[in-house]
C-alpha positions as CSV (number, residue, x, y, z in Angstrom):
1,M,122.3,39.4,44.6
2,M,124.0,42.8,42.6
3,R,122.8,44.1,39.6
4,T,123.9,47.0,37.7
5,W,123.2,49.2,34.8
6,Q,124.6,52.3,33.0
7,I,122.6,54.8,31.5
8,T,122.6,57.6,29.1
9,T,120.2,57.7,26.6
10,V,116.1,57.4,27.5
11,T,116.5,54.2,26.0
12,D,118.8,53.0,28.8
13,A,116.5,54.8,31.7
14,A,113.4,52.7,30.1
15,R,115.1,49.3,30.5
16,A,116.7,49.8,33.8
17,R,113.0,51.1,35.1
18,I,112.0,47.7,33.4
19,A,114.5,45.8,34.6
20,A,114.2,47.3,38.3
21,A,110.2,46.9,38.5
22,R,110.4,43.3,37.2
23,L,113.2,42.0,40.0
24,A,110.9,43.9,42.7
25,A,108.2,41.5,41.2
26,A,110.4,38.7,41.5
27,Y,111.4,39.2,44.9
28,G,108.0,39.4,46.5
29,V,108.0,43.2,46.4
30,V,103.9,44.2,47.3
31,P,102.4,46.1,44.2
32,L,102.1,49.3,46.1
33,E,105.6,49.1,46.8
34,R,106.6,48.2,43.4
35,T,104.5,51.5,42.4
36,R,105.8,53.2,44.6
37,L,109.5,52.3,43.5
38,A,108.7,52.3,40.0
39,T,107.0,56.0,40.2
40,A,110.6,57.6,42.9
41,L,113.1,55.9,39.9
42,S,111.4,57.0,37.4
43,G,111.2,60.6,38.5
44,R,114.5,60.1,39.4
45,L,115.9,58.8,35.8
46,R,114.0,61.6,34.0
47,Q,116.2,64.3,36.8
48,C,119.4,61.9,35.8
49,L,118.7,62.6,32.1
50,T,117.7,66.4,32.2
51,K,120.9,67.0,33.9
52,G,123.4,64.9,31.3
53,G,126.1,62.4,31.7
54,G,127.0,59.0,32.6
55,W,124.2,57.4,34.9
56,R,124.8,53.9,37.0
57,L,121.7,52.1,38.3
58,G,122.4,49.7,40.8
59,L,119.8,47.0,42.8
60,E,120.9,45.0,45.5
61,A,118.6,42.4,47.1
62,G,119.4,40.6,50.9
63,H,118.1,40.9,54.2
64,G,114.4,40.9,53.5
65,Q,114.7,44.2,51.7
66,L,115.7,45.4,47.8
67,R,118.0,48.7,47.7
68,V,117.6,50.8,44.7
69,E,120.9,53.5,43.6
70,V,121.2,55.7,41.2
71,A,124.7,57.4,40.7
72,P,126.6,59.3,38.7
73,V,129.4,57.7,36.4
74,P,132.2,59.2,37.1
75,A,131.4,60.1,40.7
76,T,131.2,63.6,41.9
77,A,130.3,65.1,45.2
78,E,126.9,64.4,44.9
79,P,125.5,62.2,46.8
80,P,123.9,58.8,45.4
81,W,120.4,58.5,45.1
82,H,119.0,55.7,46.9
83,L,115.5,53.9,48.2
84,T,114.8,50.6,49.7
85,V,112.0,48.4,49.9
86,P,110.7,45.4,51.8
87,C,111.1,42.1,50.1
88,P,109.9,39.5,51.7
89,E,110.8,36.2,49.3
90,P,113.7,35.4,47.5
91,A,114.1,36.0,43.8
92,D,113.1,33.5,41.1
93,P,117.0,32.8,39.3
94,A,115.4,32.9,36.2
95,V,113.7,36.2,36.2
96,S,116.3,37.1,37.2
97,A,119.1,35.4,34.8
98,G,116.2,36.8,32.2
99,V,116.1,40.5,32.4
100,A,119.2,41.8,30.5
101,D,118.4,42.1,26.8
102,D,114.8,40.5,25.6
103,T,113.1,42.4,22.9
104,D,110.3,41.8,24.6
105,V,111.2,42.6,27.8
106,L,109.6,46.4,27.1
107,A,106.0,44.9,26.4
108,E,106.3,42.5,29.0
109,A,107.3,45.0,31.8
110,L,104.1,47.4,30.0
111,L,101.5,44.6,30.5
112,G,103.1,43.7,34.4
113,A,102.8,47.8,35.0
114,D,99.0,47.7,34.0
115,E,98.7,44.6,36.4
116,D,100.3,46.7,39.3
117,T,98.4,49.5,37.9
118,A,95.4,47.4,38.3
119,V,95.8,46.1,41.7
120,V,96.8,49.3,42.9
121,L,93.8,51.0,41.3
122,D,91.5,48.5,43.5
123,R,93.3,48.8,46.5
124,L,92.8,53.0,45.8
125,A,89.2,51.9,45.4
126,E,88.9,50.2,48.5
127,Q,90.6,53.2,50.0
128,E,87.9,55.9,48.8
129,E,85.2,53.5,50.5
130,L,86.8,53.4,53.5
131,V,87.4,56.9,53.4
132,S,83.6,57.6,52.2
133,F,82.7,55.7,55.3
134,H,84.9,57.6,57.4
135,R,84.2,60.5,56.2
136,E,80.4,60.3,56.4
137,E,81.2,59.0,59.9
138,L,83.6,62.0,60.7
139,H,80.2,64.3,60.0
140,Q,78.1,62.5,62.6
141,T,80.9,63.2,64.9
142,N,81.2,66.9,64.5
143,Q,77.7,67.3,64.5
144,G,77.7,65.4,68.2
145,V,80.8,67.4,68.8
146,L,79.3,71.1,68.0
147,A,76.2,70.0,69.8
148,L,78.3,69.0,72.3
149,H,80.1,72.5,72.4
150,A,77.1,74.0,72.1
151,E,76.3,72.7,75.9
152,L,79.4,73.3,77.1
153,D,79.3,77.0,76.1
154,A,76.2,77.1,77.7
155,A,78.1,75.4,80.6
156,G,80.2,77.5,80.7
157,R,78.9,80.9,80.5
158,A,76.5,79.5,83.5
159,Q,79.8,78.4,84.8
160,R,81.3,82.4,84.6
161,E,78.3,84.0,85.4
162,A,78.3,81.5,89.1
163,F,82.1,82.2,89.3
164,A,81.1,86.2,88.5
165,A,78.1,86.2,91.6
166,E,80.6,84.2,94.0
167,R,83.2,86.6,93.6
168,A,81.5,89.7,93.9
169,A,79.8,87.3,97.2
170,R,82.8,87.3,98.2
171,Q,84.2,90.9,97.5
172,E,81.1,91.8,98.9
173,A,81.9,90.0,102.3
174,E,85.0,90.9,102.5
175,R,84.3,94.5,102.1
176,A,81.6,93.6,105.2
177,R,84.5,92.5,107.4
178,R,86.7,95.1,106.9
179,R,84.1,97.2,108.2
180,L,83.1,95.3,111.0
181,T,86.7,94.8,111.2
182,F,87.6,98.5,111.3
183,L,84.4,99.7,113.2
184,A,85.6,97.7,116.7
185,D,89.1,98.7,116.1
186,A,88.1,102.2,115.7
187,S,85.7,101.9,118.7
188,A,88.1,99.9,120.3
189,V,90.9,103.3,120.2
190,L,88.2,105.6,120.7
191,T,86.5,104.1,124.2
192,A,90.5,103.4,125.4
193,S,90.7,106.7,126.0
194,L,88.9,109.4,128.9
195,N,90.2,112.6,127.6
196,H,87.8,113.8,124.9
197,E,90.4,115.9,123.4
198,E,92.5,113.3,122.4
199,I,89.0,111.5,121.1
200,V,88.8,114.3,118.6
201,R,92.8,114.1,117.8
202,R,92.2,110.6,116.8
203,L,88.8,110.5,114.9
204,P,90.3,112.2,112.1
205,E,93.6,110.0,111.9
206,L,91.5,106.9,112.1
207,L,89.3,108.2,109.1
208,V,91.2,109.4,106.7
209,P,92.2,109.0,103.7
210,E,90.3,105.6,103.4
211,Y,87.0,106.6,104.3
212,A,87.3,111.0,103.7
213,R,89.8,112.7,102.6
214,T,88.6,115.6,105.0
215,V,87.1,115.4,108.8
216,D,85.6,118.4,110.8
217,I,84.3,118.0,114.0
218,W,81.9,120.8,116.0
219,L,81.4,120.6,119.5
220,F,78.8,122.6,121.6
221,D,79.6,124.5,124.7
222,S,78.9,122.9,127.9
223,E,75.5,123.7,127.3
224,G,74.8,121.9,124.4
225,D,74.3,125.5,122.0
226,P,75.4,125.0,118.8
227,Q,75.9,128.0,118.3
228,S,79.9,128.8,117.1
229,P,81.5,131.9,115.7
230,A,83.1,130.1,113.2
231,P,81.3,129.7,109.5
232,R,79.4,126.4,109.8
233,P,77.5,124.7,106.6
234,A,73.9,124.6,107.0
235,A,74.0,120.7,106.1
236,A,75.4,120.6,109.9
237,V,73.4,123.5,111.9
238,V,70.3,120.9,110.4
239,A,72.1,118.4,111.7
240,A,72.6,119.7,114.7
241,R,69.2,120.9,115.1
242,T,67.1,117.8,114.0
243,S,69.6,115.1,115.3
244,R,69.5,113.3,111.8
245,P,72.1,112.9,109.2
246,Q,72.4,115.5,106.4
247,Y,73.8,114.7,103.0
248,A,75.0,118.5,101.1
249,A,75.5,117.8,97.3
250,D,74.4,118.6,94.0
251,H,72.5,115.2,93.3
252,P,70.9,113.1,96.0
253,G,72.6,110.9,98.2
254,G,70.6,107.5,98.3
255,L,72.4,106.7,101.6
256,P,70.0,104.9,103.9
257,G,68.4,107.3,106.8
258,V,70.4,110.4,105.4
259,D,68.3,113.7,104.5
260,D,69.3,115.5,101.3
261,Q,70.2,118.8,101.4
262,P,71.2,121.3,98.5
263,P,74.9,121.7,98.1
264,S,77.2,123.7,100.8
265,A,77.7,127.6,99.7
266,L,81.1,127.1,101.9
267,H,82.2,124.3,99.9
268,P,80.3,124.3,96.6
269,D,82.1,121.9,94.8
270,R,82.5,118.7,97.8
271,P,79.9,116.2,98.7
272,L,79.5,116.9,102.9
273,L,78.1,114.1,105.2
274,C,76.9,116.0,108.3
275,V,76.0,113.7,111.0
276,P,75.0,115.0,114.5
277,L,77.1,113.5,117.4
278,P,73.8,111.9,119.9
279,T,74.1,111.6,123.4
280,R,70.9,110.8,125.6
281,R,70.4,114.5,126.4
282,A,71.3,116.6,123.0
283,P,73.7,116.1,120.4
284,L,77.2,116.7,121.5
285,G,78.0,117.9,118.0
286,V,78.1,117.4,114.4
287,L,81.1,115.6,112.4
288,T,81.2,117.3,108.8
289,L,82.9,114.6,106.5
290,T,84.2,114.8,102.5
291,P,84.3,111.5,100.9
292,P,87.6,109.6,99.9
293,G,85.9,109.8,96.2
294,E,82.8,111.1,93.9
295,R,80.6,110.1,96.5
296,W,80.1,107.4,99.3
297,D,78.9,103.6,99.0
298,P,75.8,103.4,100.8
299,D,77.2,100.7,103.4
300,D,80.4,102.8,104.2
301,A,77.8,105.8,105.1
302,V,75.9,103.2,107.7
303,M,79.3,102.4,109.1
304,L,80.2,105.8,109.1
305,I,76.8,106.8,111.4
306,E,77.6,103.7,113.7
307,L,81.1,104.9,114.7
308,T,79.9,108.4,114.8
309,R,77.5,106.6,117.6
310,R,80.1,105.5,119.3
311,A,82.9,108.7,118.8
312,S,79.8,110.1,120.9
313,I,79.4,107.6,123.7
314,A,83.4,107.5,124.1
315,L,83.0,111.4,123.8
316,D,80.4,112.3,126.6
317,N,82.1,109.2,129.0
318,A,85.2,111.4,128.7
319,R,83.5,114.4,129.6
320,R,81.0,112.5,132.7
321,F,84.8,111.6,133.6
322,E,87.0,114.4,133.4
323,H,83.8,116.5,135.1
324,N,83.8,113.7,138.1
325,R,87.4,113.7,138.4
326,D,87.6,117.5,139.0
327,I,85.4,117.0,141.3
328,A,86.6,114.9,143.3
329,E,90.7,116.9,142.9
330,T,88.9,119.2,144.2
331,L,87.4,118.1,147.2
332,Q,91.0,115.7,147.8
333,R,92.7,119.0,147.7
334,A,90.2,121.2,149.7
335,L,90.6,118.7,152.6
336,L,94.5,117.9,152.6
337,T,96.0,120.2,155.5
338,D,97.9,122.9,155.9
339,L,100.8,121.5,157.6
340,P,101.6,123.1,161.8
341,A,104.9,124.7,162.4
342,T,106.3,123.0,165.2
343,P,109.2,124.0,166.7
344,G,112.1,121.2,166.3
345,L,110.1,119.1,164.2
346,R,109.8,119.8,160.0
347,L,107.1,119.0,157.7
348,A,107.1,118.6,154.1
349,A,104.4,116.8,152.2
350,R,103.2,116.1,148.2
351,Y,100.3,114.8,147.2
352,L,100.2,114.2,143.4
353,P,96.3,113.0,141.7
354,A,96.4,109.9,139.5
355,T,96.9,111.1,135.8
356,Y,95.7,107.8,134.0
357,G,92.3,106.6,134.9
358,L,89.7,107.9,137.4
359,N,92.0,106.5,140.0
360,I,91.9,109.9,142.3
361,G,90.3,110.5,145.6
362,G,91.4,107.6,147.8
363,D,94.8,108.7,149.1
364,W,95.8,111.4,152.1
365,Y,97.6,112.9,154.6
366,D,97.1,114.7,157.7
367,A,99.4,116.6,161.1
368,F,97.4,117.9,163.6
369,R,98.1,118.4,167.6
370,Q,96.5,116.7,170.4
371,P,95.1,118.8,173.4
372,D,98.8,117.0,175.5
373,G,100.5,118.5,173.0
374,S,101.7,116.0,170.9
375,L,101.4,116.3,167.3
376,I,99.6,113.3,165.3
377,T,101.1,112.3,161.4
378,V,98.8,110.2,159.5
379,I,98.8,109.2,155.7
380,G,96.0,106.9,154.2
381,D,94.6,104.8,151.7
382,V,90.7,104.1,151.1
383,T,90.0,101.6,148.6
384,G,88.5,102.6,145.6
385,H,88.9,105.6,143.7
386,G,86.2,108.9,142.5
387,L,84.4,111.3,144.3
388,H,83.0,108.4,146.6
389,A,86.5,107.4,147.8
390,A,87.2,111.2,148.4
391,V,84.3,111.3,150.4
392,M,84.7,108.4,152.6
393,M,88.2,109.6,152.9
394,S,86.8,113.2,154.3
395,Q,84.8,111.3,156.7
396,L,87.9,108.7,157.9
397,R,90.0,112.2,158.2
398,T,87.4,113.9,160.2
399,A,86.4,110.8,162.8
400,L,90.4,110.7,163.0
401,R,90.8,114.6,164.3
402,A,87.3,113.3,166.6
403,Y,88.4,110.7,168.4
404,A,92.3,112.7,168.8
405,V,90.6,114.9,170.9
406,D,90.2,112.4,173.9
407,G,93.5,111.4,173.4
408,G,94.9,107.8,172.9
409,S,98.0,106.7,171.2
410,P,98.2,105.8,167.6
411,G,96.8,101.9,168.1
412,M,93.9,102.9,169.7
413,L,93.1,105.6,167.0
414,L,93.0,103.2,164.1
415,T,91.2,100.8,166.3
416,R,87.7,103.3,166.5
417,L,88.7,103.9,163.0
418,H,88.6,100.6,161.8
419,T,85.0,99.7,164.0
420,F,84.4,102.9,163.1
421,L,84.7,102.0,159.1
422,H,82.9,98.9,159.1
423,H,79.8,100.1,160.7
424,L,79.3,102.6,158.0
425,Q,80.7,101.5,155.1
426,P,81.1,97.3,155.3
427,D,82.1,96.7,151.6
428,L,84.7,99.9,152.1
429,Y,88.3,99.4,153.4
430,A,91.4,101.8,153.6
431,T,94.7,101.4,155.6
432,A,96.3,104.1,157.2
433,V,99.8,104.6,159.1
434,I,99.4,106.8,162.7
435,A,102.8,108.5,164.0
436,R,103.1,110.4,167.1
437,F,105.7,112.8,167.9
438,Q,105.9,113.7,171.6
439,P,107.1,116.9,173.2
440,G,110.2,116.1,175.3
441,E,110.4,112.5,174.1
442,P,113.4,110.8,172.6
443,V,110.7,108.0,171.0
444,L,108.4,107.9,168.1
445,T,105.6,105.9,168.4
446,W,103.5,104.4,166.0
447,A,100.7,102.0,164.4
448,A,99.7,100.7,161.1
449,A,96.6,99.1,159.4
450,G,97.7,97.3,156.3
451,H,99.9,100.1,155.3
452,P,103.1,100.1,153.3
453,P,105.4,100.4,156.3
454,P,107.3,104.0,157.0
455,V,110.9,104.5,156.8
456,L,112.9,106.0,159.1
457,R,116.6,107.5,158.4
458,D,118.9,108.0,161.3
459,P,121.2,110.7,161.6
460,D,124.2,109.1,160.1
461,G,122.3,108.1,157.0
462,R,121.2,104.5,157.7
463,V,117.8,103.6,156.7
464,R,115.6,101.2,158.2
465,T,112.2,99.8,157.6
466,L,109.5,100.3,160.4
467,D,107.9,96.7,159.8
468,A,106.5,95.6,163.1
469,K,103.8,93.2,162.9
470,P,101.1,95.9,161.5
471,G,97.3,95.7,161.9
472,A,94.6,94.5,159.5
473,M,93.1,96.7,156.7
474,L,90.5,99.1,158.6
475,G,86.9,97.9,158.2
476,I,87.7,94.6,157.2
477,P,84.6,91.4,159.1
478,L,87.4,91.2,161.7
479,H,87.4,92.1,165.3
480,Q,90.7,93.7,165.9
481,E,93.1,95.3,168.6
482,I,95.7,97.5,166.6
483,A,98.9,97.7,168.5
484,D,101.5,100.5,169.5
485,H,105.0,100.4,168.5
486,T,108.1,102.8,169.4
487,V,111.5,103.3,168.2
488,P,114.0,105.8,169.5
489,L,114.5,108.9,167.6
490,V,117.5,111.4,168.4
491,P,117.6,114.8,166.5
492,G,118.8,114.4,162.9
493,S,115.9,111.2,162.0
494,T,113.9,111.9,159.3
495,L,110.3,109.4,159.3
496,A,109.0,109.1,155.7
497,L,105.0,107.8,155.7
498,Y,103.8,107.6,151.8
499,T,101.1,105.4,150.2
500,D,101.5,102.8,148.0
501,G,101.7,104.9,144.6
502,L,104.5,105.8,145.1
503,V,106.7,102.8,145.2
504,E,104.4,99.7,144.1
505,R,104.9,98.7,140.5
506,R,102.7,95.8,138.3
507,A,105.3,94.4,137.3
508,Q,107.4,94.6,140.3
509,G,105.8,94.1,143.3
510,I,106.0,96.7,146.5
511,D,109.4,95.9,148.3
512,P,111.6,97.4,144.7
513,G,109.8,100.3,145.7
514,I,110.4,100.7,149.2
515,D,114.0,100.0,148.7
516,R,114.2,102.4,146.4
517,L,112.6,105.3,148.6
518,A,115.0,104.3,151.2
519,G,118.0,104.7,149.2
520,A,117.0,107.9,147.9
521,L,116.0,109.1,151.7
522,G,119.2,107.9,153.0
523,S,121.0,109.8,149.9
524,F,120.5,113.2,151.6
525,G,122.8,114.6,154.3
526,T,121.4,115.6,157.7
527,G,122.4,119.6,156.6
528,E,120.0,119.5,153.2
529,L,116.9,118.0,155.6
530,D,117.7,120.8,158.1
531,T,117.6,123.5,155.8
532,D,115.1,122.1,152.6
533,L,112.7,119.1,153.7
534,D,110.7,120.5,150.8
535,G,113.1,120.4,148.2
536,A,113.8,117.0,149.3
537,A,110.3,115.9,149.0
538,E,110.6,117.0,146.0
539,R,113.9,115.1,144.5
540,I,112.8,111.9,146.1
541,L,109.3,112.0,144.1
542,D,110.8,112.9,140.8
543,P,113.3,109.4,140.3
544,M,110.8,107.4,142.1
545,L,108.4,108.2,139.7
546,S,110.2,108.5,136.5
547,D,108.8,104.9,135.5
548,S,105.3,105.1,136.8
549,E,102.2,105.4,134.8
550,R,100.4,107.4,137.2
551,D,97.6,105.1,137.5
552,D,97.2,106.1,141.1
553,D,97.6,109.0,143.9
554,V,100.4,109.7,145.3
555,C,101.2,110.8,148.9
556,L,104.3,111.3,150.9
557,L,105.1,113.1,154.1
558,L,108.0,113.6,155.7
559,C,108.8,114.5,159.4
560,H,112.4,116.2,160.3
561,I,114.0,116.5,163.6
562,D,116.2,119.0,163.2
563,S,119.8,117.9,164.4
564,G,120.0,120.9,166.6
565,T,117.2,120.4,168.6
566,V,117.8,118.9,172.4
567,R,116.0,116.4,173.6
568,A,114.5,116.0,177.4
569,G,116.0,112.8,178.5
């Protein structure tokens, strides 16, 4: 059903509004929706009358809806205004037909509007009561929420405080872990070296810049005399005399186990921490530090004092090592033989002490004549290192010379040395090779006991290893008779005796090194060996030791028969 009204005056607008309200009631629109429809339509019609001109009000019902539309007449670019409300009931035909022009419409419509308004007011009163109830309920809820917020704030503060305490504890634990890690790593670096100069050089590298801005190490002389020609802070002198750490600054340090001193006259603008380098006897020196910032954290100071103590132990061990090494090397070199001059036979020897660790003292070579005129050459290696090995080597050397006075072949001499060492030092062993050159005999007699085999170069440059079955190591708990071996010897031949430090490498073993030695010996011409045997020894050592860490002694003894020598048959 579609109804329309033409509106040009206020009366037209009032009649149309009243008719729309009655039709809405006839179609079963609820009072609240009717009031909303009437209010919205009244406002729109007032706007239309204000603009002037003609307007058309259309009302259409269908599909459970009542649609109201207001449009200008004639049509313009302005879009029509419309409003839709639900109408669940079909319209009463009588009411719908009688809406048009009754004179009593206005009064009836106003009465209907008052009824609708009364219904709406009743509904509003009910809603107001409901709103009051909900307002009171909301007030109570707000009070509970405020109390809950207060509790949550208190819990939040407690949680934040707990988090802050946990974070501070975690940070402190991390700082403590870093200190312990640094202390362990720095200690490993310092104790890895047995060179006191390297330790002194590495200590500032470890501390600067994280734990100190500057580091000064004052080492006393061998008698522990703290006097020094260079000026030293007074706190360092006090630390040297009292063996206690000192802190010099214009404010108290508050560092555990550290005495406070006035600021240093040499460095008045910087705090100084002077820590003695302690040993069992007397301090080795004093370590003077300046802080990386304004001052030290007390825990950092405790760590620095402990690191200084460990550095002192490393320095003391390094000095002891260097002292013992010097003694062992001096004894070793003093016992090495001046090679005898023998017609037709040239000798050249080289001895290089180990440069890594206290590994010197066990290797030796010797050459001497027996009463029958034959020449004994020997090279050996005592197990163990250091001063004890050097002393044992000197005893073996002396015993060998004593046994050789009575004559005897190389195998007999090694057998006697085996018995001697077994009874003298049951827990010490040695290896050795003895070669004998007999005047007028074109034969080389040799014997070996657990030692790398000799290498013999023929005049034509061919090199062979004398690896006939050797005896076992000297001194082992085993009875043995070490056998002699012989090999033809012609003019121009060269015999190389050596210790394992020349040929053995940890990653490769000993065989590749022996092959390299054979190659180096075979590379010389016979004329070179005749004229410059010492130079040949040097030229052998250089390539052989180019890949060596020199963690063991090296001995090389070259025995060369002049190529012009004539041997009796």
